[in-house]
DRENPADO-914336 format. One record per atom (N, C-alpha, C, O): x, y, z. Coordinates in steps of 0.001 Angstrom, whole numbers, plus 500000, padded with zeros to 6 digits. Layout:
% residues N
XYZ ...
% end
This chain:
% residues 415
353734213313565675 355104211858564559 354577212183562497 353746212651561719 355911211451562658 356143212389560924 354682211702560247 354010210770560689 354526212329559315 353635212054557941 353400211076557390 352368210601556915 355383210447557517 355664209496556482 355547207975556995 355595206931556344 355353208219558564 354709206736559646 353319206755559826 352858207397560770 352382205975558846 351127206042559160 350717204439560139 351255203415559718 349866204334561280 349346203143561321 348822202261559524 348664202820558438 348700200946559835 348651200317559286 346645200572558439 346002200421557400 346571200880559401 344224200612559600 344633202306558453 344261202381557282 345127203014558902 344893204369557733 345605204257556779 345600205014555808 346244203385556921 346953202683555321 346522201522554068 346928201404552911 345326200598555021 344031200088554493 342924201133554106 342476200781553015 342410202067554468 341501202845554035 342243203845552954 341570204691552364 342820203791552858 343401204599552104 343641203371550670 344020203730549555 343398202280550956 343313201260550068 345132201087549336 345521200664548248 345678201494550227 347087201113549961 347547199075550892 346988198591551877 348423198591550236 348543197253549740 348807196499551640 349649195656551328 348726196411552362 348742197126554412 349839195650554363 350855195612555057 349288194100553113 350799193171553769 351827193102553376 352799192473553795 351614194203551938 353070193979551808 353747195401552933 354921195467553295 352883196195553226 353678197101554285 353909196379555643 355004196621556150 353197195647556241 353530194821556995 354800193919557123 355553194183558061 355038193168556519 355647192469556301 357742194288556305 358662194814556931 357145194197555323 358137195946555174 358481196519557118 359473197179557424 357675196173557884 357404196968559231 358549195210560271 359477195302561075 358188194534559974 358167193225560507 359894192721560544 360519192148561437 360356193229559107 361827193057558469 362728194578558786 363899194556558407 362369195514559269 362692196558559629 363765196031560829 363246195382561738 365030196234560887 366191196116562026 365521197008562750 365415196285563741 364851198227563139 364560199304564235 363237198593564530 362293199271564936 363105197307564360 361925196211564726 361888194938566241 362399193839566025 361345195180567495 361236195004568654 360111193455567879 359137194148567584 359835192490567581 359245191573567837 359058190994569164 360073190588569731 357816190876569815 357623190364571545 356797189239571326 355966189115570426 357142188267572385 356652186994571797 355145186944572988 354613186132573745 354993188064572633 353415188348573003 352576187977572065 352924187897570887 351054187636572591 350226186934571005 348874187661571447 348250187528572499 348731188085570867 346983188577570374 345630188177569524 345961188032568347 344205187945569713 343976187175568822 342842188445568504 342086188973569320 342966188697567282 342345190223566287 341019190836566619 340124190031566363 340743191530566911 339118192440566876 338968192779565174 339762193621564753 337646191955563812 337174192254563402 335266192981563445 334339192293563870 335166193738563169 333490194442563846 333100193615564711 332369192652564476 333801194089566350 333724194107567056 333278191925567990 332726191289568888 334128191885566733 334137190339567081 335785189682567289 336740190325566853 335939188654567835 337843187890568084 337889186866567697 337274185846568010 338894187140566723 339168186049565777 339690185383566209 340822185739566538 339224183809566558 339840182925567799 341382182092566510 342470181633566856 340734182226564958 341663181397564506 343296181951563798 344185181258563303 343230183435563993 344136184262563550 345036184501565166 344519184715566262 346137184407564919 347254185294566062 348312186248565920 349171185735565202 348621187319566249 349651187940565872 350766188789567271 350617189812567938 351458188109567231 352728188596567609 352532189998567784 352353190685566779 352543190726569362 353132192631569116 354200192408569433 354924191900570290 354088193477567521 355569194470567417 355440195563567745 354319195949568075 356540196432567766 356871197947568059 358112198027567489 359017197345567971 358414199071566108 359602200025565925 359353201751566763 358465202446567256 360931201758566452 361530201986567504 361338202887566912 362089202496566018 360865204183566401 360681205802565713 361767206960566785 361694207079568008 362585207585565967 363181208833566536 362592209646567316 363198210179568245 361183209895567036 359884210773568192 360104210037569747 360419210604570794 359865208793569551 359995207807570466 361192208087571399 361058208544572534 362583207721570727 364167208123571856 363743209265572158 363746209546573357 363098210586570881 363073211682571901 362270211833573010 362557212511573997 361397211282572866 360650210736573807 361172210220575101 360300210370575957 361554210025575274 362303208801576390 363226209801577223 363207210098578418 363845210114576426 364909211478576703 364111212076577010 363862211652578138 363461212833576802 362744213702577815 362210213824579067 362237214766579859 361480212201579163 360931211466580141 362147211466582103 361958211673583302 363320211068581121 364323210696581880 365088211859582747 365557211734583879 365086213540581540 365629214874582357 364498215062583081 364742215874583973 363550214747583105 361914215503583568 362275215018584511 362863215773585286 362098213359584982 362692212798586211 363687214060586644 363339215143587114 364352213829586495 365789214502586790 365495216082587818 365895216503588904 364542216587586691 364078217753586818 363348218018587812 363347219205588140 362308216860588808 361582216529589021 362074216846590197 361960217926590776 362929215372590743 364365215284591443 364933216622592323 365003216795593540 365284217441591250 366265218682591828 365150220017592690 365356220879593545 364214219659592061 362982221082592583 362270220371593298 361138220822593470 362526219316593841 361789219083594887 362680219107596303 362199219202597432 364092218997595964 364637219325597000 364544220480597149 364127220791598265 364819221506596301 364584222318597105 363183223476597348 362859224655597211 362676222103597818 361580222960598654 361713222509600247 362466221535600249 361323222794601510 361669222540602714 360958220709602867 360085220167602189 361822220137604102 360604218771603727 359252218742604260 358498217811603979 358896219707605014 357433220168605611 356171219942604278 355058219429604159 357035220585603549 356191220945601910 355899219907600735 354920219588600061 357013219602600814 357374218714599142 356576217339600813 355520216769600538 356866217205601466 356122215925601474 353718216313601492 352688215896600963 354102217124602292 352242217435601819 351399217526600458 350245217188600193 352707218276599484 352315218127598110 352706217280597047 352826217477595838 352912216087597921 353540214479597364 352026213480597790 351583212448597287 351431214524599174 350000213701599500 349006213988598809 348001213337598522 349626215890598333 348135215783597812 348058216107596322 347158216740595770 350015215145595302 349085214861594080 349600213130594409 349992212490593434 349579212527595613 348964211113595494 347370210649595134 346884209821594363 346547212107596582 345438211491596426 344476212431595831 343481212894596388 344955212696594440 344113213218593446 344844211796592461 344085211258591654 346193211300592576 345792210453591448 345237209007591662 345128208166590770 344906208845592963 343831207735593566 342670208511593131 342240207878592167 341995209443593298 340906210165593106 340613209611591628 339767208845591168 342018210562590916 341768209615589254 341316208075589100 340295207539588669 342311207685589545 342991205990588901 340867205116589003 340274204472588138 340224205695590916 338559205303591021 338101206273589721 337514205569588899 338165207247589421 337075207616588115 336845206819587586 336049205885587488 337935207396587053 338307206195586089 337441205435585286 336986205409584142 337387204630586699 336301203446586473 334767203399587046 334103202447587458 334343205314586865 333161205181587710 332910205534589030 331825205922589463 334389205325589934 333690204842591214 334722206556592068 335814207027592384 333310206758592013 333475208680593716 334131208157594718 333799207187595398 335194208897594814 335460209054595767 335343210440597125 334161210782597099 335935211108597982 336556211360598704 337515212097598740 338064211737599781 338322213171598178 340108213988598123 339807214195599453 340779214858599816 339087214058600426 340042214691601959 340058213731602490 340850213672603431 338892212014602069 338994210693603152 340091210592602854 340981210389603680 340397210782600844 341728209605600829 343042210811601566 343953210393602280 342958211542601387 344092212274602069 344314211951603434 345497211768603723 343080211777604786 342874211551606080 344099210085605772 345186210040606348 343671209110604873 344250207950604928 345317208005605021 345971207976606062 345639208084604085 347539208726602994 348173209129604764 349009208280605074 348043209756605440 348686210760606290 347964209633607607 348933209328608302 346902209052608084 346872207555609174 347679207148609067 348120206518608105 348376207529610600 349273206081610348 348732204480611807 349298203616612476 347539204929611584 346575203484612485 347610201981611785 348294201809610776 347329201377612647 347438199632611987 347087199240610935 346797200323610425 346821198310609979 346280198371608510 344801197655609246 343681197827608767 345101196785610569 343035196425609968 342205196899610643 341223196233610971 342455198789611219 341276199475611259 341130199938609858 341977200611609271 340311199644609493 339553199628608632 338384201132608078 337172201286608226 339363201948607475 338155203844607158 336942202966606451 335882202574606939 337706202735604590 336824202063604159 337032201233602785 338140201632602426 336856200861602398 337471199976601138 338005199889600084 337964198938599303 338819201372599926 339729201660599545 341029201541599806 341941201577598980 341124201376601143 342263201541601774 343190200271601505 344117200112602299 343069199538600681 343799198400600425 344406199564599788 345376200181600228 343396199960598115 344248200448597225 345498201772597607 346599202015597114 344879202279598463 345407203096599228 347168203080599011 348000203606598272 347106201826600515 347933201382601040 349063201193600155 350076201840600421 349077200118598749 349511199815597401 350309201610597389 351422201883597836 349533202373596879 350430203849596858 351048203986598173 352254204231598158 350319203851599614 351068204668600282 352419203802599794 352835204102598675 352861203164600238 353522201455599993 354857202286599213 356022202234599607 354364203052598017 354940203243596919 355387204719597487 356525204755597955 354847205592597499 355242207108598833 356412206671598816 357281206800597953 356434205893600255 356881205193601411 358159205033600823 359070205497601510 358657204254599219 359382203383598622 359510201774599073 360525201096598912 358338201344599632 358945200398600519 358550199501599013 357366199575598684 359417198728598163 359255197769596942 359731196894597911 360927196672597719 359185196183599077 359998195194599616 359287193831599121 359966192925598637 357714193716599285 356744193312598633 356271192775597470 355624191738597326 356871194039596152 356546194327595121 358035194078594181 358010193770592989 359336194285595000 360469194243594090 360246192854593023 360317193232591853 360114192063593088 359777191014591612 358371190380591963 357901189686592864 357898191028590681 356247190237590267 356768188808589710 356759188859588481 357214187563590175 357880187013589101 357054185805589186 357414184757588651 355902185921589873 354282184719589054 353433185147589915 353400186064590735 352184183630589306 351114184305588963 350442184655590340 349755185634590632 350858183512591158 350275184013592913 351165185251593597 351652184858594657 351326185890593456 352403187409593432 351076188692592630 350578189680593169 350869188198591351 349435188784590917 348609188995591861 348221190075592306 348224187501592302 346611187943593210 346929188006594347 345994187761595110 347997188264594885 348805188031596256 348533189787596283 347907190146597281 348903190840595370 349048191958595377 346733192321594939 346038192964595725 346461192019594296 345166192338593414 344609191480595522 344527192500596206 344374190554596226 343711190066597575 344240192171597930 343396193065597873 345622192398598226 345742193199599001 345084194733598431 345056195753599119 344656194638597245 344355195779596682 342744196299596600 342267197415596394 342028194768596896 340591194904596958 340072193796598053 339170192958598084 340817194108598683 340206193568599631 339191193224600714 339142192178601360 338441194216600795 336698195096600706 336203194600599464 335295193769599455 336624194954598606 335861194626597731 335271193391597255 334135193045596932 336679192708597328 336085191373597204 334886190322597713 334286189318597328 334942191116598686 333378190866599628 331913190579598344 331105189651598307 332038191671597522 331017191530597152 331130191375595220 331944190814594487 330113192029595007 330692191070593404 331102191012592785 331727189993593082 331697191471591162 332792190862590408 333759190512591317 333941189353591690 334641191851591840 335561191183592417 336184189697592880 337313189213592799 334819189173593440 334585187429594000 335533186618592888 334830186198591969 336500186393592782 337588185425592131 337157183452591983 337108182607592877 336952183339590697 336329182124590832 336980181210590509 336470180102590342 338887181554590259 339829180183590262 341206180574591030 341500181482591808 341653179888590674 342708179354591147 344227181240591955 344865181726592889 343936181303590968 344620183195590586 343464183975590028 343167184838590855 342631184036588893 341664184735588417 340491183812587600 340329182605587416 339771185036587218 338648184772586594 338732183045585583 339439182613584672 337408182436586526 337029181503585207 336811181442583507 337219180917582471 335278182961584404 334195182968582706 335138184570582491 335877185302583150 334325184465580663 334340185178580484 334034187368580512 333065187894581059 334978188018579894 334698189405580890 334791190093579457 335253189721578379 334062191430579964 333808192446578562 334328193904578690 333949194096579845 334835194889578384 334853196098578668 334267197321577926 334357197775576786 333665197635578998 332458198670577864 332329199992578436 332694200474579508 331583200543577226 332324202777577486 330851202776578449 330160202270579333 331015203573577663 329296204512578703 328525204797577732 327492205315578156 328552204682576444 327496203970575688 326392202971575269 325281202916574742 327298202268575782 327257200420576167 327973199729574986 327795198520574839 328745200388574159 329198199531573206 330699199089574165 331399199602575038 330640197741573320 332020196307573734 333034197147573102 332827197397571915 334578197867573886 335714197808573771 336203197289573330 336693197435572210 336302196026574424 336942194972574936 336371193862575369 335351193886576058 337195192372574875 337355191661575305 338177190656576199 338900189985575462 338247190494576828 338785189632577900 339853188525577669 339152187561577978 341086187974577334 341335186883577192 339944185317577541 339185186223577881 339382184463577663 338778183170577631 339149182248578388 339664181235577915 338960182413579732 338802180814580755 340421180957581482 341260181769581092 340642179874582727 341793180664583708 343145180172582629 344085180883582275 342901178853582294 344096177794581831 344773178712580427 345916178385580109 344011179979579496 345015180982578514 345359181898579659 346523182283579765 344886182094580105 344516183931581284 346311183036581768 347388183389581286 346160182105582601 347986181515583013 348638181984582694 349336182948583009 348422180808581354 349680180868579936 350060182801580170 350645183484581010 349233183071578724 348978184699578862 350011185136579883 351145185178579406 349913185495581253 349656186094582748 352008185428582288 352978186186582277 352000183783582006 353005183856582531 354481184323581620 355643184375582022 353823184672580054 354353185787578702 354629186758579295 355785187140579475 353451187415579768 354022188671580629 355247188598581136 356316188963580647 355032188149582050 356504188346583079 357893187927582819 358949188377583264 357572186648581728 358887187261581334 358864187326580153 359412186452579481 358112188559579487 358328189575578777 358938190824579907 359774191686579633 358295190631581122 358650191915582735 360143191200582051 360660192003581274 360648190360582128 361971190685583239 362762190621582056 363748190250582693 363266190668580661 363665191072579072 364661192750579623 364400193915579923 365656191997579502 366796193413579168 366961194252577984 367210195458577995 366767193348576747 367241193489575298 366310194866575228 366626195604574295 365397195256575923 364611196489575573 363954197965576508 363562197659577635 363881198735576320 364306200071576623 362846200249578012 361683200115577631 363106200505579308 362231199879580216 360819200858579754 359618200731579993 361584201830579015 359744202965579411 359303201784578114 358285201123578323 360082201539576787 358261200765575982 358420199541576733 357277199087576707 359173198677577426 358895197774577812 357676197933578689 356779197090578714 357669199356579614 356579199128580792 355144198974579820 354284198133580080 355034200069578498 354554200976577882 353439199229577561 352365198757577933 354704198819576580 354181197365576062 353282195963577500 352513195070577144 353504196092578267 353395195080579418 351704195701580449 350981195000581157 351549197380580097 350367197261580714 349273197929579257 348450198828579430 349501197303578013 348636197064576998 348488195597577646 347401195484578213 349395194293577722 349362193584577268 348137193036578828 347034192503578707 348681193325579837 347491193262581144 346468193365581328 345783192936582256 346071194286579976 345113194766579907 344176194153578814 342952194153578944 344892193575577614 344823192805577199 343945191265577539 342820190778577424 345368190909578042 344120189542579346 343291189825580350 342384189000580469 343283191183581531 342016191173581529 341985190140582774 340884189643583010 342830189846583415 342176188641583959 341434188945585428 341228187965586145 341193189722585707 339979189636586620 338729190246585946 338632191017584992 337440189435587048 336402190778586893 336287191871586635 335818192516585697 336995192172588013 336874194033588499 338244193915588758 338905192945589128 338823196062588279 339784196245589292 340697195758588125 341717195290588630 340732195688586843 341911195328585738 342474197057585633 343599197504585405 341558197542585823 342015199063584705 343356199970586523 344275200773586680 342834199418587006 343536200201588499 344674199260588925 345539199452589780 344491198304588208 345780196873589089 346709197799588005 347810198323588176 345773197784586769 347322198001585968 348326199633585206 349267200055584533 346963199966586145 347724202380586259 348596201598587459 349820201536587339 347926201002588625 349062200432589537 350327200147589686 351216200641590381 350272198877588590 351797198125588378 352947199615587121 354163199766587000 352029200193586626 352703201369585571 352935201861586544 354124201639586771 352174202884587928 352895203151588485 354680202448589409 355891202577589234 353975201905590129 355242200676590536 355759200959590018 356353201749590751 356353201068588805 357869200744587638 358581202274587382 359738202696587386 357066202935587132 357811203932586993 358432204825587985 359077205817587645 358264204517589074 358490204765590503 360241204642591098 361199205288591524 359548202745590590 361601202264590719 362793202708589408 363987202463589231 361940203332588795 363116203479587830 363067205156587430 363939205626586700 361973205992587976 362032207542587734 362102208034589088 363038208065589887 360910208407589168 360426209297590055 359191208662591070 358612207715590538 358683209026592457 357209208722592945 356126209909591977 355114209609591344 356699211175592125 356195212118591532 355437211477590012 354311211192589606 356632211473589595 356516210851587825 355140209847587969 354139210075587289 355192208970588711 354919207948589101 353074208378589353 352248207644588812 352820209021589800 351861209945590872 350729210280589940 349544210186590261 351369210857588231 350827211078588017 350208210147586836 349972210881585877 350057209560586714 349689208675585161 348223208275584751 347622208135583685 347702208065587091 346126208128586405 345475209434586137 344356209422585624 346131210716586467 345786212251586283 346165212325584387 345222212453583606 347158212257584032 347172212359583020 346801211504582257 347030212096581202 346274210258581874 345125209096581478 344021209701580669 343684209792579488 343494210182582210 342112210304582373 341608212257582072 340524212833582167 342816212677581748 343200213748581046 342621214032578848 342283215000578167 342894212102578528 343521212186577256 342177210445577363 342329209461576640 341311210552578171 341638208691578610 340841208454577253 340988207266576966 339443209601575556 339152209179574866 340701208200574419 341025207016574514 341513209761573784 342605208799572944 342872207569573506 342633206628572750 343432207192574959 343973206124575505 343223204866574887 343811204087574137 342018204729575212 340874204086574473 341284203547573415 341617202383573189 341227204901572444 341356204727571010 342957203806570853 342732202605571005 344152204039570646 345007203650571058 345045201986571357 345644201055570818 344257202069572303 344694201114572816 343452200053571521 343839199197570725 342135200477571713 341807199327571212 342166199347569116 342149198191568693 342410200290568111 343645199744567434 344105199112567236 344068198700566077 345224198277568542 346297197499568701 345937196276568398 346617195337567986 344316196390568736 343655194303568257 343051194832567205 343184193716566703 342348195636566120 342647195782565167 343277195334563783 344261195719563152 341940193989563484 342913193096562316 343342193111561401 343931192122560966 343234194203560744 344265195508560331 345521196001560538 346322196006559604 345759196332561401 347109196586562299 347855195207562557 349018195503562830 347732194169562581 348307193270562369 349352192939563732 350400192310563585 348839193520565198 349441193648565997 350544194497566186 351272194204567134 350891195637565400 351407196827565730 350925197665566651 349766198079566635 352235198125567965 351631198504569205 352845200199569334 352917201176570079 353632199639568021 353365200952568237 353291203073568501 353641204162568957 352570202240567776 351152203947568833 350542204287569667 349998205363569914 350609203127570295 350062203143571534 351073203237572730 350717203764573784 352189202784572585 353607203187573202 353943204342573192 354544204759574182 353666205261572053 353722206873571651 352773207065572674 352960208133573257 352052206570572996 350427207284573410 351160206997575160 351659207986575698 351176205420576060 351909206107576617 352560207104577925 352166207552579002 354158207138576843 355054207808576349 355041209381576881 355612209993577784 353841209790575573 353126210627575533 352434211267576872 352642212275577548 351534210208576915 350898210302578782 351836210946579797 351687211993580428 352962209960579802 353491209919581206 354776212111581144 355004213077581872 355131211544579629 355592213177579931 354953214557579827 355462215678579811 353616214121579759 352014215220579451 352290215714581351 352623216823581768 351961214240582303 351915214242583727 353365214888584668 353643215416585744 354098214327583174 355589214845584651 355521216577584400 355881217176585413 355171217393583367 354837218966582890 353987219503583978 354287220654584297 353209219081584494 351961219300585287 352375219287586720 351833219952587603 353556218333586903 354272218491588480 355325218855588390 356076218391589248 355893219730587479 357419220349587243 356393221601588023 356491222110589139 355081221899586552 354604222985586637 354157223417588119 354529224536588471 353604222860588785 352909222531590584 353814223194591482 353553224127592241 355811222118591166 356711222484591532 357166223558591623 357192224097592729 357558224065590733 357929225592590919 357130226831591025 357541227915591437 356061226575590650 355357227361590881 354785227830593026 354485228741593798 355013226280592894 355130226562594547 356443227084595358 356257227998596161 357591226628595219 359250227093595462 358429229140595044 357985230245595356 358630228638594599 357996230696593328 356821231233595430 357127231734596512 355604230681594788 354539231056596639 355583230579598153 355485231318599133 356238229726598209 356583229179599383 358164230789599011 357859231948599293 359036230598598652 359884232271599152 359429233199598651 360417233845598303 358336233875598287 357590235479598234 357075234707599614 358183234367600028 355837234040600924 355949234029601937 356565234154602801 356019234591603814 357720233895602824 359141232976603496 359214234281603910 358858234578605050 359774235394602863 360409236437602719 359408237524604037 359940238063605007 357909237603603689 356732238821603635 357260238191605421 357982239015605982 356923236697606403 356489236093607071 357862235926608331 357675235494609468 359866236606607509 360685236733607974 360686238275608187 361531238624609012 360033239171607710 359482240193607587 359034240748608649 359726241551609274 357537240337609108 357026239940610036 357468239793611519 357203240483612504 358034238960611405 358185237419612827 359495238385613358 359590238475614582 360977239446612169 361950239411612955 363001239451614192 364179239115614313 361812240145615242 361669240079616322 361291239528617608 360891239952618692 361665238048616885 360613236917617874 361752235782617654 361883235313616523 362475235390618582 363057233927618967 363480232622617500 363030232319616395 364142232382618045 364576230969616647 363666230565616729 363159230577615607 362794230001617681 362093228478617580 360521229126617236 359526228767616607 360838229992617836 359317231198617243 359387231286615530 358488231040614727 360676231693615298 360509231969614094 360087230224613078 359310230235612123 360763228973613555 360915227478613389 359186227117613084 358754226678612018 358538227364614056 357113227169614739 356633227533613488 356200226693612699 356692229134613166 355442229985612414 355886229082610657 355111228305610100 357270229473610116 357479228648608982 356798227166608905 356088226829607957 357054226446609851 356126224715609973 354916225788609503 355345226633608718 353383225929609855 352859226224610089 352609227125608351 351965226466607534 352949228074608040 352997228739606900 353198227452605800 352682227666604704 353732226434605926 354534225525604560 353076224773605457 353767223764605600 352233224530605895 350338223853606440 350056224693605657 349356224511604660 350499225601605956 349018226182605578 349303226800604139 348218227287603822 350132227012603190 350395227116602062 350229225348601111 350202225568599900 350166224393601312 350204222877601158 348996221874600909 348502221206600001 348740222286602808 347810221180603325 346678221724603126 346096222173604113 345981221849601660 344144221970601808 343161221111603379 342303221346604230 343844220332603013 342784219329603996 343062219611605472 341982219992605921 344057219613606543 343747220121607844 345337220474608472 346394220146607934 345114221543610287 345925221600610460 346860221184611151 346939219990610862 347584221408611849 348833220589612227 348460220787613945 348549221870614524 348152219865614407 348224219651616056 349680219504616728 350699219013616243 349505219971617754 350749220765618290 351509219459619232 352633219604619712 350503217882619438 351717217133619118 352254216924617815 353449216649617923 351699216945616076 352371216891615143 353302218236615109 354005218343614104 353381219152615973 354432220055615870 355315219802617060 355877220826617450 355517218993617564 356197218513618523 357375217454618497 358331217327619262 356834216405616855 356943215425616671 358346216071615513 359537215959615223 357012216810615196 357858217523613831 359161218250614294 360104217918613576 359603219393615549 360080219798615940 362056219130616220 363232219341615926 360685217846617346 361698216745617502 362555217144618930 362541216251619777 363150218144619211 363746218326620308 363076218870621574 363444218567622709 361964219779621260 360686220509622483 359701219440622752 358920219012621902 359786218975624135 357755218034624562 356776219352624259 356706220540623945 356326218556624494 354604218791623413 354345219522625522 353140219361625713 354548219720625953 354214220808627736 355355222589627013 355081223720627413 356371222330626099 357239223214625807 356522223486625123 355637224222625560 356455223089623708 354836223643622257 353429224080623050 352769224800622301 352954223925623974 351871224443624050 352414226488624832 352139227659624570 353136225831625667 353722227366625924 353970228254624822 353590229416624674 354966227213623749 355507228686622713 354844228709622153 354826229861621722 353541227770621408 351250228529620946 350767229012621705 349793229591621225 350854229190622919 349995229742623597 350116231409623763 349200232221623896 351686231655623706 352957232765624241 352194233281622293 351123233887622244 352839232967621167 351899233165620166 351216233780619346 351326234661618493 350130232802620007 348486233464620074 348632234768620707 348448235824620102 348971234680621951 348966236256623160 349454237194622157 348781238224622122 350481237143621280 350994237889619968 350599237921618758 351250238751618122 349705237311618051 348743237793617164 349247237242616253 349276237834615174 349997235502616411 350779235499614954 349948234409614521 349705233981613392 349345233852616315 348588232254615560 347032232093616164 346830232801617150 345991231337615759 344545231675616188 344155229831616836 343886228962616006 344190229534618215 343548228277618232 342230227953617478 341306228718617201 342338226937617277 340862226776616189 340169225630616952 338943225518616954 341248224516617802 340498223308618195 341269223239619789 342353223719620120 340390222548620520 341240222916622273 341516220862622580 342186220481623540 340852219837621564 341831219155621485 341273217785619820 340201217450619316 342734217445619571 343414217839620078 343814219352619600 343257220005618718 345329219879620708 345240221719620595 346057221531619383 347025220819619118 345128222684618515 345359222349617056 345450224638616712 344894225615617214 346209224463615900 345985226434615819 346220226101614650 346018225066614015 346812227384614334 346344227942612496 346968229213612739 346813229731613845 348047230113611346 348304231083611366 346763232575611299 345895232424610438 346690233640612121 346587233682611899 346087235023611024 347111235448610490 344861235940610618 344519236585609474 345860237386609558 346348237667608463 346543237804610679 346928238727610679 348114239212609923 348662240289609686 348340237394609524 349617236653608368 348958236812607622 349038237831606937 347830235699607380 347556235220606075 347306236184605168 347387236244603941 346890237150606283 346495238412604302 347373239651604498 347119240847604641 348323239041604461 349214239785603832 350289238716603752 351386239080604176 350212237608603347 350740236774602773 350117236985600695 350541236205599841 
% end
């Protein structure tokens, strides 16, 4: 950001007249003044007799950032189309597994990536629970499958509560997840960092929470503001309200991912928690600064941080996809040379095994899955092909039930 434009807190410590500067900013034609109001904080205490409207100044740097984000999203879609279907599906699941791991880790909840991966690939009925993370996994899986039916319009207090109950169904049975209000919490809640310091106090009382959530819903439906800026401000205000006793961070990041998936692409959406976790101190710093009494409700710098966070996540995705294409193309050249004497069907099967070998870190393909992927061969026929490929030294059997093969060392050593 240009040195000419600094946040009001810095100007305060430089002993400049921040009230005059605040008026200048509010009257700037590029300023968007929201109807979302916050009580500022001074020396760790919330000042209830002061209210600031959140306001945002559309800086040139932000316009450029938004253009880059949209271009990156288009690039992600183009690169994704260069990879075969099985490869890109495995990559999406890998990225989403990491996203779910990170969104829980930010809150100090340790999870196992392989278990998340299994739950994402598992098509069992929803009533067969594996662990208490299944509710969260299901909501992200809906994004992955572009199933927005239940989340197309989040336009009421009950719709927020419905999503919360679905995400944290198994958490709600104990501890802070159990809510005592009609939709939200009744009592107070504080956000405390790793050093035991209170960094945020949520809005107090369900009536006040409901009023502010209704204001948030109205803001989310505005059409006169850039969708990326709107998403960033909405994310802040939801976390500012902190309507639940627990799960607010994961819920807020899920909403941001959901919105980005609908407006951009699912891989950008699935890099939010990963990117926030890389620069968590900055995220909290810009969040806390918005509430500072000497900041007067300006949210410009928090929005910039979110835009940079989205862009950073996209750059990671683009690098991963580009590397995956190079790896796949290189491996395919080697495989085609090794298998040029095999039949078309045998080559198709080995190419599927190759994709799984390169991009699935957690499990091998069963013969039943192979039959489903190929589509026009029965499992009995598949079994004959895999037995033959094993005899020829291309595959090795690693499990009898369910019947499962993987590429032999003869092939993988050459890749």
